[in-house]
VEXMILUM-326750 format. One record per residue (C-alpha): residue in one letter; x, y, z. Coordinates in steps of 0.001 Angstrom, whole numbers, plus 524288, in hexadecimal, padded with zeros to 5 digits. Layout:
REM VEXMILUM-326750
@rest:a, u:X, v:Y, w:Z
...
//
This chain:
REM VEXMILUM-326750
@rest:x, u:DEF73, v:30E91, w:BA1A1
@rest:x, u:DEEE1, v:315B5, w:BAF2B
@rest:x, u:DE222, v:31A10, w:BB502
@rest:x, u:DE037, v:32A20, w:BB4C2
@rest:x, u:DE411, v:33082, w:BC159
@rest:x, u:DD82D, v:33627, w:BC884
@rest:x, u:DD648, v:34534, w:BC8E6
@rest:x, u:DDA77, v:34A92, w:BD5A4
@rest:x, u:DD617, v:358B2, w:BD967
@rest:x, u:DE09C, v:3626C, w:BD881
@rest:x, u:DDF1E, v:36607, w:BE6C4
@rest:x, u:DDF68, v:357C4, w:BEAEF
@rest:x, u:DEB41, v:35547, w:BE2ED
@rest:x, u:DF271, v:3610B, w:BE7DA
@rest:x, u:DEFA4, v:35C46, w:BF5D7
@rest:x, u:DF3B0, v:34E96, w:BF2B7
@rest:x, u:E0077, v:354D1, w:BECA6
@rest:x, u:E0339, v:35C8F, w:BF865
@rest:x, u:E0148, v:3512F, w:C018E
@rest:x, u:E094D, v:34810, w:BF92D
@rest:x, u:E1486, v:351A9, w:BF900
@rest:x, u:E1403, v:352C5, w:C0814
@rest:x, u:E1336, v:344E3, w:C098C
@rest:x, u:E1F6D, v:34320, w:C0028
@rest:x, u:E2740, v:34CAF, w:C0692
@rest:x, u:E24D6, v:3472F, w:C144C
@rest:x, u:E282C, v:33946, w:C0F74
@rest:x, u:E34CB, v:33E02, w:C08CE
@rest:x, u:E38C8, v:34501, w:C1587
@rest:x, u:E355B, v:3381B, w:C1C8E
@rest:x, u:E3CAE, v:32FB0, w:C12F1
@rest:x, u:E490B, v:33892, w:C14A2
@rest:x, u:E489A, v:336AF, w:C234B
@rest:x, u:E4608, v:327F8, w:C2179
@rest:x, u:E51A0, v:32674, w:C17DB
@rest:x, u:E5AF5, v:32DD5, w:C1FF8
@rest:x, u:E57EC, v:32791, w:C2D03
@rest:x, u:E637E, v:321B1, w:C33BD
@rest:x, u:E5CB7, v:31586, w:C39C5
@rest:x, u:E6239, v:30767, w:C3867
@rest:x, u:E54BB, v:30185, w:C3B90
@rest:x, u:E4C91, v:30AE5, w:C3327
@rest:x, u:E45FB, v:2FEE3, w:C2C03
@rest:x, u:E40B2, v:2FA02, w:C393F
@rest:x, u:E3AD0, v:30738, w:C3C15
@rest:x, u:E2BAC, v:307BC, w:C39BC
@rest:x, u:E2BD9, v:315C2, w:C371D
@rest:x, u:E35BF, v:31353, w:C2CDE
@rest:x, u:E2DFC, v:308D4, w:C269F
@rest:x, u:E2261, v:31112, w:C26A8
@rest:x, u:E2976, v:31CA6, w:C2042
@rest:x, u:E2E9A, v:31385, w:C1524
@rest:x, u:E20AA, v:30F38, w:C12FD
@rest:x, u:E1CD3, v:31D27, w:C114F
@rest:x, u:E2782, v:31F7C, w:C087C
@rest:x, u:E236E, v:314AB, w:BFF13
@rest:x, u:E14AC, v:3197B, w:BFEF2
@rest:x, u:E18F1, v:327EF, w:BFCDA
@rest:x, u:E219B, v:323E8, w:BF18F
@rest:x, u:E15E9, v:31CB7, w:BEAB5
@rest:x, u:E0D5C, v:32909, w:BED97
@rest:x, u:E1720, v:33189, w:BE7B7
@rest:x, u:E17E1, v:3291E, w:BDBAC
@rest:x, u:E0972, v:32A40, w:BDA8F
@rest:x, u:E08B3, v:33936, w:BDC5A
@rest:x, u:E1301, v:339F0, w:BD152
@rest:x, u:E0B88, v:331D2, w:BC84B
@rest:x, u:DFEE5, v:33A37, w:BCABF
@rest:x, u:E06C2, v:34720, w:BC939
@rest:x, u:E0C9F, v:342A3, w:BBC79
@rest:x, u:E040D, v:348B2, w:BB16D
@rest:x, u:DFFD2, v:33E78, w:BA715
@rest:x, u:E078F, v:33F25, w:B9AC1
@rest:x, u:E00F7, v:346A1, w:B8FB3
@rest:x, u:DFE99, v:33F45, w:B8317
@rest:x, u:E05B9, v:343EE, w:B7728
@rest:x, u:DFF7C, v:34509, w:B6B1B
@rest:x, u:E05C8, v:345C4, w:B5DB2
@rest:x, u:DFDA3, v:34D28, w:B551E
//
């Protein structure tokens, strides 16, 4: 059994959602640039290494946000 999610005030949740959307958009834009960059030594570039680390963290964050946004299943009762 999982612990219940804490209640987040609507205004905080809305602000967090907006910031998450902005972060995801900017990260996706960066990932497109990263993946289409024509550089044979990209794996040696410190900026590329940090970008890849960022992509991994944002991917985890995106999964967490999706879990939080999914409403819990309603129990069905047969009566």
